[in-house]
DOKOL-301368 format. One record per residue (C-alpha): residue in three letters; y, z, x. Coordinates in pm, whole numbers, plus 50000, padded with zeros to 5 digits. Layout:
<rs>
<r><res>Ala</res><y>Y</y><z>Z</z><x>X</x></r>
...
</rs>
This chain:
<rs>
<r><res>Met</res><y>50009</y><z>49982</z><x>49995</x></r>
<r><res>Lys</res><y>50337</y><z>49901</z><x>50126</x></r>
<r><res>Glu</res><y>50566</y><z>50186</z><x>50224</x></r>
<r><res>Glu</res><y>50848</y><z>50263</z><x>49953</x></r>
<r><res>Leu</res><y>51182</y><z>50367</z><x>50003</x></r>
<r><res>Ser</res><y>51326</y><z>50589</z><x>49720</x></r>
<r><res>Tyr</res><y>51587</y><z>50874</z><x>49674</x></r>
<r><res>Val</res><y>51687</y><z>51210</z><x>49507</x></r>
<r><res>Leu</res><y>52022</y><z>51274</z><x>49361</x></r>
<r><res>Val</res><y>52143</y><z>51609</z><x>49376</x></r>
<r><res>Thr</res><y>52392</y><z>51684</z><x>49101</x></r>
<r><res>Pro</res><y>52765</y><z>51804</z><x>49146</x></r>
<r><res>Tyr</res><y>52643</y><z>52129</z><x>49002</x></r>
<r><res>Thr</res><y>52331</y><z>52186</z><x>49178</x></r>
<r><res>Ile</res><y>52561</y><z>52169</z><x>49495</x></r>
<r><res>Ser</res><y>52859</y><z>52349</z><x>49366</x></r>
<r><res>Lys</res><y>52620</y><z>52642</z><x>49278</x></r>
<r><res>Ser</res><y>52475</y><z>52636</z><x>49650</x></r>
<r><res>Arg</res><y>52124</y><z>52528</z><x>49529</x></r>
<r><res>Thr</res><y>52092</y><z>52249</z><x>49760</x></r>
<r><res>Gly</res><y>51892</y><z>52419</z><x>50020</x></r>
<r><res>Gly</res><y>51635</y><z>52542</z><x>49767</x></r>
<r><res>Val</res><y>51617</y><z>52175</z><x>49623</x></r>
<r><res>Ile</res><y>51549</y><z>52047</z><x>49985</x></r>
<r><res>Ser</res><y>51290</y><z>52314</z><x>50087</x></r>
<r><res>Arg</res><y>51087</y><z>52216</z><x>49801</x></r>
<r><res>Leu</res><y>51092</y><z>51850</z><x>49885</x></r>
<r><res>Leu</res><y>51027</y><z>51886</z><x>50233</x></r>
<r><res>Ser</res><y>50730</y><z>52094</z><x>50200</x></r>
<r><res>Arg</res><y>50588</y><z>51949</z><x>49877</x></r>
<r><res>Val</res><y>50584</y><z>51566</z><x>49942</x></r>
<r><res>Asp</res><y>50416</y><z>51404</z><x>50233</x></r>
<r><res>Leu</res><y>50701</y><z>51155</z><x>50273</x></r>
<r><res>Glu</res><y>50934</y><z>51119</z><x>50575</x></r>
<r><res>Phe</res><y>51296</y><z>51232</z><x>50522</x></r>
<r><res>Val</res><y>51519</y><z>50964</z><x>50653</x></r>
<r><res>Gly</res><y>51882</y><z>50966</z><x>50527</x></r>
<r><res>Ala</res><y>52124</y><z>51201</z><x>50365</x></r>
<r><res>Gln</res><y>52481</y><z>51119</z><x>50242</x></r>
<r><res>Ile</res><y>52731</y><z>51297</z><x>50040</x></r>
<r><res>Phe</res><y>52951</y><z>51089</z><x>49821</x></r>
<r><res>Asp</res><y>53208</y><z>51122</z><x>49529</x></r>
<r><res>Pro</res><y>53124</y><z>50848</z><x>49315</x></r>
<r><res>Ser</res><y>53418</y><z>50629</z><x>49133</x></r>
<r><res>Lys</res><y>53419</y><z>50590</z><x>48764</x></r>
<r><res>Glu</res><y>53278</y><z>50239</z><x>48800</x></r>
<r><res>Leu</res><y>52977</y><z>50355</z><x>49003</x></r>
<r><res>Ala</res><y>52900</y><z>50643</z><x>48750</x></r>
<r><res>Glu</res><y>52924</y><z>50411</z><x>48492</x></r>
<r><res>Gln</res><y>52677</y><z>50164</z><x>48622</x></r>
<r><res>Tyr</res><y>52468</y><z>50427</z><x>48704</x></r>
<r><res>Ala</res><y>52461</y><z>50568</z><x>48370</x></r>
<r><res>Ala</res><y>52405</y><z>50228</z><x>48191</x></r>
<r><res>Ser</res><y>52084</y><z>50181</z><x>48430</x></r>
<r><res>Leu</res><y>51929</y><z>50508</z><x>48344</x></r>
<r><res>Lys</res><y>51979</y><z>50421</z><x>47979</x></r>
<r><res>Arg</res><y>51857</y><z>50060</z><x>48007</x></r>
<r><res>Thr</res><y>51531</y><z>50139</z><x>48250</x></r>
<r><res>Val</res><y>51377</y><z>50382</z><x>48055</x></r>
<r><res>Ser</res><y>51024</y><z>50330</z><x>47869</x></r>
<r><res>Pro</res><y>51040</y><z>50332</z><x>47496</x></r>
<r><res>Asp</res><y>50864</y><z>50660</z><x>47503</x></r>
<r><res>Asp</res><y>51153</y><z>50839</z><x>47698</x></r>
<r><res>Glu</res><y>51456</y><z>50677</z><x>47512</x></r>
<r><res>Lys</res><y>51614</y><z>51027</z><x>47456</x></r>
<r><res>Ala</res><y>51584</y><z>51142</z><x>47794</x></r>
<r><res>Gly</res><y>51706</y><z>50817</z><x>47924</x></r>
<r><res>Lys</res><y>52013</y><z>50881</z><x>47692</x></r>
<r><res>Leu</res><y>52045</y><z>51221</z><x>47803</x></r>
<r><res>Leu</res><y>52063</y><z>51158</z><x>48187</x></r>
<r><res>Ser</res><y>52290</y><z>50851</z><x>48097</x></r>
<r><res>Asp</res><y>52536</y><z>51083</z><x>47889</x></r>
<r><res>Tyr</res><y>52480</y><z>51350</z><x>48156</x></r>
<r><res>Val</res><y>52605</y><z>51096</z><x>48450</x></r>
<r><res>Leu</res><y>52910</y><z>50993</z><x>48245</x></r>
<r><res>Asn</res><y>53039</y><z>51349</z><x>48182</x></r>
<r><res>Cys</res><y>52960</y><z>51494</z><x>48525</x></r>
<r><res>Phe</res><y>52947</y><z>51209</z><x>48786</x></r>
<r><res>Val</res><y>53312</y><z>51086</z><x>48649</x></r>
<r><res>Pro</res><y>53602</y><z>51200</z><x>48849</x></r>
<r><res>Ser</res><y>53823</y><z>51461</z><x>48655</x></r>
<r><res>Asn</res><y>54194</y><z>51487</z><x>48694</x></r>
<r><res>Thr</res><y>54172</y><z>51701</z><x>49007</x></r>
<r><res>Arg</res><y>53868</y><z>51577</z><x>49230</x></r>
<r><res>Lys</res><y>53575</y><z>51352</z><x>49208</x></r>
<r><res>Pro</res><y>53261</y><z>51565</z><x>49191</x></r>
<r><res>Arg</res><y>53012</y><z>51564</z><x>49507</x></r>
<r><res>Val</res><y>52676</y><z>51384</z><x>49499</x></r>
<r><res>Leu</res><y>52410</y><z>51438</z><x>49741</x></r>
<r><res>Met</res><y>52176</y><z>51131</z><x>49801</x></r>
<r><res>Leu</res><y>51842</y><z>51220</z><x>50013</x></r>
<r><res>Leu</res><y>51640</y><z>50914</z><x>50116</x></r>
<r><res>Phe</res><y>51251</y><z>50956</z><x>50168</x></r>
<r><res>Arg</res><y>51010</y><z>50679</z><x>50265</x></r>
<r><res>Gly</res><y>50639</y><z>50644</z><x>50222</x></r>
<r><res>Lys</res><y>50339</y><z>50517</z><x>50064</x></r>
<r><res>Asp</res><y>50418</y><z>50590</z><x>49678</x></r>
<r><res>Ala</res><y>50726</y><z>50739</z><x>49718</x></r>
<r><res>Cys</res><y>50898</y><z>50693</z><x>49379</x></r>
<r><res>Arg</res><y>50579</y><z>50856</z><x>49201</x></r>
<r><res>Lys</res><y>50538</y><z>51138</z><x>49452</x></r>
<r><res>Leu</res><y>50930</y><z>51233</z><x>49433</x></r>
<r><res>Ser</res><y>50915</y><z>51208</z><x>49053</x></r>
<r><res>Asp</res><y>50622</y><z>51437</z><x>49034</x></r>
<r><res>Ile</res><y>50803</y><z>51710</z><x>49217</x></r>
<r><res>Thr</res><y>51127</y><z>51656</z><x>49043</x></r>
<r><res>Gly</res><y>50968</y><z>51718</z><x>48716</x></r>
<r><res>Ala</res><y>50988</y><z>51526</z><x>48380</x></r>
<r><res>Ile</res><y>51224</y><z>51598</z><x>48073</x></r>
<r><res>His</res><y>50971</y><z>51649</z><x>47770</x></r>
<r><res>Lys</res><y>50996</y><z>51848</z><x>47465</x></r>
<r><res>Glu</res><y>50724</y><z>52065</z><x>47613</x></r>
<r><res>Asn</res><y>50940</y><z>52189</z><x>47880</x></r>
<r><res>Met</res><y>51230</y><z>52290</z><x>47675</x></r>
<r><res>Gly</res><y>51075</y><z>52652</z><x>47584</x></r>
<r><res>Leu</res><y>51076</y><z>52952</z><x>47839</x></r>
<r><res>Glu</res><y>50711</y><z>52969</z><x>47790</x></r>
<r><res>Ser</res><y>50635</y><z>52613</z><x>47930</x></r>
<r><res>Ile</res><y>50839</y><z>52687</z><x>48238</x></r>
<r><res>Thr</res><y>50615</y><z>52745</z><x>48544</x></r>
<r><res>Gly</res><y>50834</y><z>52728</z><x>48842</x></r>
<r><res>Glu</res><y>50626</y><z>52429</z><x>48973</x></r>
<r><res>Thr</res><y>50892</y><z>52148</z><x>48985</x></r>
<r><res>Ile</res><y>51262</y><z>52141</z><x>49075</x></r>
<r><res>Arg</res><y>51356</y><z>52090</z><x>48736</x></r>
<r><res>Asp</res><y>51140</y><z>52403</z><x>48624</x></r>
<r><res>Thr</res><y>51345</y><z>52604</z><x>48877</x></r>
<r><res>Tyr</res><y>51682</y><z>52453</z><x>48859</x></r>
<r><res>Ala</res><y>51721</y><z>52276</z><x>48564</x></r>
<r><res>Asp</res><y>51836</y><z>52391</z><x>48208</x></r>
<r><res>Ile</res><y>51792</y><z>52220</z><x>47877</x></r>
<r><res>Ile</res><y>51903</y><z>52464</z><x>47562</x></r>
<r><res>Met</res><y>51836</y><z>52308</z><x>47213</x></r>
<r><res>Ser</res><y>52083</y><z>52424</z><x>46924</x></r>
<r><res>Lys</res><y>51955</y><z>52701</z><x>46734</x></r>
<r><res>Asp</res><y>52076</y><z>52526</z><x>46406</x></r>
<r><res>Asp</res><y>51923</y><z>52193</z><x>46497</x></r>
<r><res>Pro</res><y>51624</y><z>52209</z><x>46715</x></r>
<r><res>Glu</res><y>51653</y><z>51823</z><x>46778</x></r>
<r><res>Lys</res><y>52001</y><z>51868</z><x>46926</x></r>
<r><res>Val</res><y>52057</y><z>51970</z><x>47302</x></r>
<r><res>Gln</res><y>52330</y><z>52217</z><x>47349</x></r>
<r><res>His</res><y>52320</y><z>52219</z><x>47702</x></r>
<r><res>Phe</res><y>52154</y><z>51988</z><x>47980</x></r>
<r><res>Glu</res><y>52163</y><z>52011</z><x>48345</x></r>
<r><res>Pro</res><y>51899</y><z>51816</z><x>48534</x></r>
<r><res>Ala</res><y>51973</y><z>51949</z><x>48869</x></r>
<r><res>Val</res><y>51851</y><z>51624</z><x>49049</x></r>
<r><res>Leu</res><y>51796</y><z>51267</z><x>48958</x></r>
<r><res>Thr</res><y>51528</y><z>51027</z><x>49078</x></r>
<r><res>Pro</res><y>51363</y><z>50673</z><x>48987</x></r>
<r><res>Arg</res><y>51005</y><z>50676</z><x>48825</x></r>
<r><res>Asn</res><y>50921</y><z>50334</z><x>48996</x></r>
<r><res>Gln</res><y>51038</y><z>50126</z><x>49244</x></r>
<r><res>Lys</res><y>51211</y><z>49842</z><x>49052</x></r>
<r><res>Asp</res><y>51442</y><z>50109</z><x>48893</x></r>
<r><res>Ala</res><y>51499</y><z>50258</z><x>49259</x></r>
<r><res>Asp</res><y>51567</y><z>49909</z><x>49430</x></r>
<r><res>Phe</res><y>51825</y><z>49831</z><x>49146</x></r>
<r><res>Asn</res><y>52002</y><z>50150</z><x>49181</x></r>
<r><res>Met</res><y>51991</y><z>50182</z><x>49558</x></r>
<r><res>Lys</res><y>52166</y><z>49852</z><x>49574</x></r>
<r><res>Leu</res><y>52451</y><z>49986</z><x>49329</x></r>
<r><res>Phe</res><y>52477</y><z>50306</z><x>49572</x></r>
<r><res>Ala</res><y>52470</y><z>50067</z><x>49896</x></r>
<r><res>Asp</res><y>52731</y><z>49842</z><x>49738</x></r>
<r><res>Tyr</res><y>52925</y><z>50154</z><x>49682</x></r>
<r><res>Leu</res><y>52875</y><z>50334</z><x>50027</x></r>
<r><res>Lys</res><y>52941</y><z>50056</z><x>50227</x></r>
<r><res>Thr</res><y>53310</y><z>50094</z><x>50172</x></r>
<r><res>Gln</res><y>53325</y><z>50509</z><x>50149</x></r>
<r><res>Ser</res><y>53392</y><z>50735</z><x>50440</x></r>
<r><res>Pro</res><y>53094</y><z>50982</z><x>50461</x></r>
<r><res>Val</res><y>53325</y><z>51260</z><x>50491</x></r>
<r><res>Ile</res><y>53487</y><z>51378</z><x>50182</x></r>
<r><res>Asn</res><y>53839</y><z>51452</z><x>50142</x></r>
<r><res>Asn</res><y>53866</y><z>51546</z><x>49778</x></r>
<r><res>Leu</res><y>54036</y><z>51908</z><x>49749</x></r>
<r><res>Lys</res><y>54345</y><z>52078</z><x>49846</x></r>
<r><res>Tyr</res><y>54317</y><z>52431</z><x>49930</x></r>
<r><res>Lys</res><y>54561</y><z>52725</z><x>49822</x></r>
<r><res>Asn</res><y>54594</y><z>52847</z><x>50191</x></r>
<r><res>Gln</res><y>54560</y><z>52490</z><x>50380</x></r>
<r><res>Asp</res><y>54672</y><z>52646</z><x>50709</x></r>
<r><res>Lys</res><y>54365</y><z>52867</z><x>50698</x></r>
<r><res>Val</res><y>54116</y><z>52567</z><x>50639</x></r>
<r><res>Glu</res><y>53901</y><z>52449</z><x>50904</x></r>
<r><res>Arg</res><y>53606</y><z>52222</z><x>50936</x></r>
<r><res>Thr</res><y>53304</y><z>52292</z><x>51159</x></r>
<r><res>Leu</res><y>52969</y><z>52119</z><x>51275</x></r>
<r><res>Val</res><y>52613</y><z>52257</z><x>51240</x></r>
<r><res>Ile</res><y>52302</y><z>52090</z><x>51356</x></r>
<r><res>Ile</res><y>51964</y><z>52182</z><x>51216</x></r>
<r><res>Lys</res><y>51775</y><z>52120</z><x>51547</x></r>
<r><res>Pro</res><y>51459</y><z>51940</z><x>51606</x></r>
<r><res>Asp</res><y>51227</y><z>52258</z><x>51624</x></r>
<r><res>Asn</res><y>51281</y><z>52259</z><x>51227</x></r>
<r><res>Trp</res><y>51139</y><z>51913</z><x>51150</x></r>
<r><res>Met</res><y>50795</y><z>51931</z><x>51383</x></r>
<r><res>Tyr</res><y>50601</y><z>51960</z><x>51066</x></r>
<r><res>Ala</res><y>50660</y><z>51967</z><x>50704</x></r>
<r><res>Ser</res><y>50832</y><z>52302</z><x>50632</x></r>
<r><res>Ser</res><y>51113</y><z>52473</z><x>50406</x></r>
<r><res>Arg</res><y>51291</y><z>52588</z><x>50711</x></r>
<r><res>Pro</res><y>51579</y><z>52325</z><x>50700</x></r>
<r><res>Gly</res><y>51622</y><z>52390</z><x>50360</x></r>
<r><res>Thr</res><y>51627</y><z>52799</z><x>50388</x></r>
<r><res>Ile</res><y>51858</y><z>52751</z><x>50649</x></r>
<r><res>Ile</res><y>52109</y><z>52551</z><x>50446</x></r>
<r><res>Asp</res><y>52055</y><z>52837</z><x>50179</x></r>
<r><res>Met</res><y>52150</y><z>53104</z><x>50435</x></r>
<r><res>Phe</res><y>52503</y><z>52921</z><x>50523</x></r>
<r><res>Ser</res><y>52570</y><z>52899</z><x>50153</x></r>
<r><res>Arg</res><y>52648</y><z>53262</z><x>50172</x></r>
<r><res>Thr</res><y>52981</y><z>53158</z><x>50328</x></r>
<r><res>Gly</res><y>53108</y><z>53016</z><x>50028</x></r>
<r><res>Leu</res><y>53196</y><z>52708</z><x>50223</x></r>
<r><res>Arg</res><y>53160</y><z>52328</z><x>50098</x></r>
<r><res>Ile</res><y>52969</y><z>52107</z><x>50260</x></r>
<r><res>Ile</res><y>53173</y><z>51790</z><x>50301</x></r>
<r><res>Ser</res><y>52907</y><z>51551</z><x>50514</x></r>
<r><res>Thr</res><y>52571</y><z>51536</z><x>50619</x></r>
<r><res>Lys</res><y>52348</y><z>51313</z><x>50798</x></r>
<r><res>Val</res><y>51985</y><z>51269</z><x>50933</x></r>
<r><res>Gln</res><y>52049</y><z>51222</z><x>51331</x></r>
<r><res>Gln</res><y>51834</y><z>51094</z><x>51615</x></r>
<r><res>Met</res><y>52054</y><z>51209</z><x>51892</x></r>
<r><res>Ser</res><y>52050</y><z>50957</z><x>52165</x></r>
<r><res>Val</res><y>52027</y><z>51058</z><x>52539</x></r>
<r><res>Ala</res><y>52378</y><z>50967</z><x>52597</x></r>
<r><res>Gln</res><y>52520</y><z>51155</z><x>52308</x></r>
<r><res>Ala</res><y>52306</y><z>51473</z><x>52408</x></r>
<r><res>Leu</res><y>52444</y><z>51438</z><x>52765</x></r>
<r><res>Glu</res><y>52821</y><z>51404</z><x>52628</x></r>
<r><res>Phe</res><y>52768</y><z>51675</z><x>52351</x></r>
<r><res>Tyr</res><y>52636</y><z>51919</z><x>52596</x></r>
<r><res>Gly</res><y>52803</y><z>51813</z><x>52889</x></r>
<r><res>Pro</res><y>53042</y><z>52162</z><x>52905</x></r>
<r><res>Val</res><y>52721</y><z>52339</z><x>52914</x></r>
<r><res>Lys</res><y>52629</y><z>52206</z><x>53227</x></r>
<r><res>Asp</res><y>52881</y><z>52367</z><x>53468</x></r>
<r><res>Val</res><y>52845</y><z>52695</z><x>53280</x></r>
<r><res>Leu</res><y>52476</y><z>52687</z><x>53345</x></r>
<r><res>Lys</res><y>52545</y><z>52626</z><x>53724</x></r>
<r><res>Glu</res><y>52771</y><z>52911</z><x>53730</x></r>
<r><res>Lys</res><y>52565</y><z>53163</z><x>53566</x></r>
<r><res>Leu</res><y>52239</y><z>53058</z><x>53668</x></r>
<r><res>Ala</res><y>52262</y><z>52947</z><x>54034</x></r>
<r><res>Pro</res><y>52348</y><z>53272</z><x>54184</x></r>
<r><res>Val</res><y>52089</y><z>53439</z><x>53971</x></r>
<r><res>Phe</res><y>51792</y><z>53220</z><x>54084</x></r>
<r><res>Gly</res><y>51956</y><z>53182</z><x>54437</x></r>
<r><res>Lys</res><y>51903</y><z>53575</z><x>54478</x></r>
<r><res>Lys</res><y>51560</y><z>53565</z><x>54321</x></r>
<r><res>Ala</res><y>51462</y><z>53268</z><x>54563</x></r>
<r><res>Lys</res><y>51601</y><z>53488</z><x>54860</x></r>
<r><res>Glu</res><y>51387</y><z>53812</z><x>54727</x></r>
<r><res>Thr</res><y>51079</y><z>53590</z><x>54674</x></r>
<r><res>Leu</res><y>51099</y><z>53454</z><x>55046</x></r>
<r><res>Glu</res><y>51191</y><z>53771</z><x>55200</x></r>
<r><res>Glu</res><y>50879</y><z>53944</z><x>55028</x></r>
<r><res>Lys</res><y>50643</y><z>53657</z><x>55095</x></r>
<r><res>Phe</res><y>50748</y><z>53625</z><x>55481</x></r>
<r><res>Ser</res><y>50849</y><z>53972</z><x>55541</x></r>
<r><res>Ile</res><y>51187</y><z>53882</z><x>55643</x></r>
<r><res>Val</res><y>51555</y><z>53969</z><x>55578</x></r>
<r><res>Leu</res><y>51790</y><z>53669</z><x>55492</x></r>
<r><res>Ser</res><y>52150</y><z>53659</z><x>55532</x></r>
<r><res>Asp</res><y>52397</y><z>53634</z><x>55295</x></r>
<r><res>Lys</res><y>52478</y><z>53263</z><x>55447</x></r>
<r><res>Thr</res><y>52106</y><z>53179</z><x>55352</x></r>
<r><res>Leu</res><y>52156</y><z>53362</z><x>55007</x></r>
<r><res>Lys</res><y>52469</y><z>53107</z><x>54933</x></r>
<r><res>Ser</res><y>52277</y><z>52813</z><x>55054</x></r>
<r><res>Leu</res><y>51983</y><z>52907</z><x>54832</x></r>
<r><res>Ser</res><y>52232</y><z>52924</z><x>54529</x></r>
<r><res>Asp</res><y>52400</y><z>52609</z><x>54614</x></r>
<r><res>Ser</res><y>52065</y><z>52414</z><x>54657</x></r>
<r><res>Phe</res><y>51774</y><z>52563</z><x>54462</x></r>
<r><res>Gly</res><y>51991</y><z>52762</z><x>54204</x></r>
<r><res>Val</res><y>52183</y><z>52476</z><x>54139</x></r>
<r><res>Glu</res><y>51879</y><z>52237</z><x>54081</x></r>
<r><res>Tyr</res><y>51736</y><z>52505</z><x>53858</x></r>
<r><res>Ala</res><y>52043</y><z>52547</z><x>53638</x></r>
<r><res>Val</res><y>52031</y><z>52143</z><x>53628</x></r>
<r><res>Asp</res><y>51689</y><z>52140</z><x>53531</x></r>
<r><res>Gln</res><y>51785</y><z>52358</z><x>53253</x></r>
<r><res>Phe</res><y>52047</y><z>52148</z><x>53100</x></r>
<r><res>Asn</res><y>51801</y><z>51827</z><x>53144</x></r>
<r><res>Gln</res><y>51563</y><z>52019</z><x>52940</x></r>
<r><res>Ile</res><y>51819</y><z>52114</z><x>52655</x></r>
<r><res>Val</res><y>51909</y><z>51730</z><x>52650</x></r>
<r><res>Glu</res><y>51522</y><z>51644</z><x>52602</x></r>
<r><res>Phe</res><y>51495</y><z>51901</z><x>52336</x></r>
<r><res>Met</res><y>51772</y><z>51747</z><x>52157</x></r>
<r><res>Ser</res><y>51684</y><z>51391</z><x>52196</x></r>
<r><res>Gly</res><y>51327</y><z>51365</z><x>52281</x></r>
<r><res>Ser</res><y>51371</y><z>51220</z><x>52637</x></r>
<r><res>Asn</res><y>51451</y><z>51367</z><x>52978</x></r>
<r><res>Pro</res><y>51771</y><z>51218</z><x>53121</x></r>
<r><res>Asp</res><y>51618</y><z>51175</z><x>53453</x></r>
<r><res>Lys</res><y>51355</y><z>50970</z><x>53316</x></r>
<r><res>Cys</res><y>51528</y><z>50763</z><x>53088</x></r>
<r><res>Pro</res><y>51600</y><z>50413</z><x>53194</x></r>
<r><res>Leu</res><y>51996</y><z>50329</z><x>53185</x></r>
<r><res>Glu</res><y>51919</y><z>50067</z><x>52903</x></r>
<r><res>Glu</res><y>51759</y><z>50300</z><x>52675</x></r>
<r><res>Leu</res><y>52043</y><z>50578</z><x>52694</x></r>
<r><res>Asp</res><y>52214</y><z>50469</z><x>52395</x></r>
<r><res>Asn</res><y>51897</y><z>50427</z><x>52188</x></r>
<r><res>Pro</res><y>51836</y><z>50634</z><x>51893</x></r>
<r><res>Gly</res><y>51626</y><z>50953</z><x>51993</x></r>
<r><res>Lys</res><y>51270</y><z>51036</z><x>51946</x></r>
<r><res>Val</res><y>51334</y><z>51363</z><x>51752</x></r>
<r><res>Lys</res><y>51511</y><z>51433</z><x>51411</x></r>
<r><res>Ser</res><y>51812</y><z>51665</z><x>51369</x></r>
<r><res>Met</res><y>52048</y><z>51727</z><x>51044</x></r>
<r><res>Val</res><y>52410</y><z>51716</z><x>51075</x></r>
<r><res>Leu</res><y>52647</y><z>51913</z><x>50801</x></r>
<r><res>Ile</res><y>52999</y><z>51971</z><x>50792</x></r>
<r><res>Tyr</res><y>53127</y><z>52250</z><x>50648</x></r>
<r><res>Glu</res><y>53486</y><z>52297</z><x>50518</x></r>
<r><res>Gly</res><y>53690</y><z>52607</z><x>50399</x></r>
<r><res>Glu</res><y>53895</y><z>52896</z><x>50524</x></r>
<r><res>Asn</res><y>53800</y><z>53013</z><x>50875</x></r>
<r><res>Ala</res><y>53490</y><z>52836</z><x>50871</x></r>
<r><res>Val</res><y>53402</y><z>52861</z><x>51212</x></r>
<r><res>Ser</res><y>53373</y><z>53225</z><x>51235</x></r>
<r><res>Lys</res><y>53195</y><z>53239</z><x>50897</x></r>
<r><res>Ile</res><y>52920</y><z>52966</z><x>51003</x></r>
<r><res>Arg</res><y>52871</y><z>53176</z><x>51325</x></r>
<r><res>Asp</res><y>52835</y><z>53477</z><x>51160</x></r>
<r><res>Val</res><y>52529</y><z>53398</z><x>50967</x></r>
<r><res>Leu</res><y>52405</y><z>53202</z><x>51236</x></r>
<r><res>Gly</res><y>52399</y><z>53486</z><x>51492</x></r>
<r><res>Pro</res><y>52431</y><z>53467</z><x>51885</x></r>
<r><res>Thr</res><y>52286</y><z>53222</z><x>52108</x></r>
<r><res>Asp</res><y>51991</y><z>53460</z><x>52193</x></r>
<r><res>Pro</res><y>51793</y><z>53524</z><x>51888</x></r>
<r><res>Thr</res><y>51639</y><z>53839</z><x>52040</x></r>
<r><res>Lys</res><y>52025</y><z>53969</z><x>52036</x></r>
<r><res>Ala</res><y>52077</y><z>53858</z><x>51691</x></r>
<r><res>Pro</res><y>52139</y><z>54095</z><x>51400</x></r>
<r><res>Gly</res><y>51898</y><z>54127</z><x>51129</x></r>
<r><res>Gly</res><y>51950</y><z>53858</z><x>50844</x></r>
<r><res>Thr</res><y>52095</y><z>53606</z><x>51071</x></r>
<r><res>Ile</res><y>51932</y><z>53257</z><x>51102</x></r>
<r><res>Arg</res><y>51864</y><z>53291</z><x>51442</x></r>
<r><res>Arg</res><y>51716</y><z>53621</z><x>51395</x></r>
<r><res>Glu</res><y>51483</y><z>53489</z><x>51139</x></r>
<r><res>Phe</res><y>51370</y><z>53167</z><x>51294</x></r>
<r><res>Gly</res><y>51494</y><z>53131</z><x>51669</x></r>
<r><res>Ser</res><y>51275</y><z>53154</z><x>51958</x></r>
<r><res>Asn</res><y>51443</y><z>53172</z><x>52274</x></r>
<r><res>Ile</res><y>51811</y><z>53050</z><x>52388</x></r>
<r><res>Met</res><y>51719</y><z>52693</z><x>52367</x></r>
<r><res>Val</res><y>51507</y><z>52681</z><x>52076</x></r>
<r><res>Asn</res><y>51734</y><z>52875</z><x>51838</x></r>
<r><res>Thr</res><y>51711</y><z>52689</z><x>51535</x></r>
<r><res>Ala</res><y>52080</y><z>52550</z><x>51495</x></r>
<r><res>His</res><y>52410</y><z>52462</z><x>51657</x></r>
<r><res>Ala</res><y>52756</y><z>52559</z><x>51532</x></r>
<r><res>Ser</res><y>53080</y><z>52459</z><x>51677</x></r>
<r><res>Asp</res><y>53247</y><z>52756</z><x>51833</x></r>
<r><res>Ser</res><y>53607</y><z>52624</z><x>51740</x></r>
<r><res>Pro</res><y>53790</y><z>52374</z><x>51535</x></r>
<r><res>Glu</res><y>53879</y><z>52177</z><x>51853</x></r>
<r><res>Asn</res><y>53503</y><z>52150</z><x>51952</x></r>
<r><res>Ala</res><y>53412</y><z>52078</z><x>51610</x></r>
<r><res>Lys</res><y>53622</y><z>51746</z><x>51612</x></r>
<r><res>Arg</res><y>53507</y><z>51657</z><x>51963</x></r>
<r><res>Glu</res><y>53137</y><z>51712</z><x>51845</x></r>
<r><res>Met</res><y>53179</y><z>51514</z><x>51542</x></r>
<r><res>Gly</res><y>53310</y><z>51230</z><x>51737</x></r>
<r><res>Ile</res><y>53000</y><z>51229</z><x>51962</x></r>
<r><res>Ile</res><y>52770</y><z>51223</z><x>51676</x></r>
<r><res>Arg</res><y>52969</y><z>50981</z><x>51472</x></r>
<r><res>Ile</res><y>53013</y><z>51155</z><x>51163</x></r>
<r><res>Glu</res><y>53187</y><z>50870</z><x>51021</x></r>
<r><res>Glu</res><y>52860</y><z>50641</z><x>51045</x></r>
<r><res>Asn</res><y>52611</y><z>50716</z><x>50827</x></r>
<r><res>Asn</res><y>52267</y><z>50502</z><x>50822</x></r>
<r><res>Cys</res><y>52194</y><z>50546</z><x>50445</x></r>
<r><res>Tyr</res><y>52370</y><z>50197</z><x>50377</x></r>
<r><res>Asn</res><y>52161</y><z>50045</z><x>50661</x></r>
<r><res>Leu</res><y>51847</y><z>50202</z><x>50561</x></r>
<r><res>Ile</res><y>51876</y><z>50071</z><x>50186</x></r>
<r><res>Ser</res><y>52019</y><z>49735</z><x>50279</x></r>
<r><res>Ser</res><y>51712</y><z>49681</z><x>50543</x></r>
<r><res>Tyr</res><y>51457</y><z>49812</z><x>50284</x></r>
<r><res>Leu</res><y>51610</y><z>49567</z><x>50000</x></r>
<r><res>Lys</res><y>51603</y><z>49280</z><x>50216</x></r>
</rs>
C-alpha cells in the first residue's frame, strides 16, 4: 500500500485551552505514522469558507448531520473576528493507511457518543471534545467543540490539503495577531524539543508542551526541524569557547594527575598549562562536536563539506512562545542545564539525563532568541513543500 500524507487540525479552542500537548501526546503514542510537519496559521475568511464547504460536501449520506455540524463550526470558529484571527495548528503525518489511523484515534461524531455514559476517554474527542444536546429538543445541538479535525479518506485529505497549501504558500509561519496591554514587557523565546524525545513513539513531546503551557504564554510558531550540521555549528557556536574556558583547565589538571600517578613523577605548572592547552582543549572540542552530532545526527569532523547544509538525520520540534517575560517563564519551567540540579516539577528534572541529553533547549535572552530563530529559519516551514510534493 502506498504511503499516505494526512493531517490533523487542532482547533482554536483546543489551542487556547492549552490542550495542544495532550492532543499531540495521544497522536504520537497511539499511531504508527511518521510525524513530519507542524505549522500554526490564522485562516482567512475565504479559507474558512472553502474548508467549511468541503466538510459539508464530502461527508457520506449517513454523516450529513455531522458534516453540517463540522461545517458550521468552522464558519463560526475559524473565521476572523473583529479583534484577531484565531490560531489553528496543522499536524502532518505520513505512512500507510494514514487517514484511517488518524480518523480512528480522533474519534467519530455519532449519537451514541453524545451521552456521558458512552464516553470512554479512548479517542481524542472522548477526552477533549464536547457535544451538548438541548434539554428541550434532544435533536438540537446546544454546544459543540470537536477539539480536532481530520479527513476520513485520502480523497478528502488531498482536496483539503490543496486548499491549505495554497494559503500557506503566501503566509508567514509566525503569527502576529495580538496586541498586548503591556507591550514593552512582551518577549518571544525559542524552544527546541530535542532529538532524545523522538527516538521512539512516545507521549513525551506532547507532555513537555503541556508542561510549558503552565506559563500562560502563546505558541505563535512551530515546525518540525532536522537541524543540519552547519546550523548546529552556528547555533551552538558560542558554547564552544565556553567549553574550552571551563573544561580545558579541569581536564588538563586531570591529565596531569593521571600522568603523575602512572609514572610517579611531579609535573610542573608549565606542563599543566601545556596539557590544558592541548589535551584539555581537544577534550572540550570533542564535547562540542558531540553536541553538534546529538542535534544533527552527524559528527562535524566526519561530515563531508558538501553535506554540511543537508537536513540532519535526527528530528526536533521548534516552538516560539510569546508573552510577558517569556524568556524567564519558559526557563523556569524547563529547569537548569544539568537535570540532576533541576528542581522537582521541572521538565529537565522529569525527563533529562545529563547536561547534553537534557530534553529541551530554551533561549536565554530575547536577543539570543532572535539570533536562534534566524539560524533555524523560523520563517521557512516545510508544510507547504511536503503537501505540494505529495500532491504532485
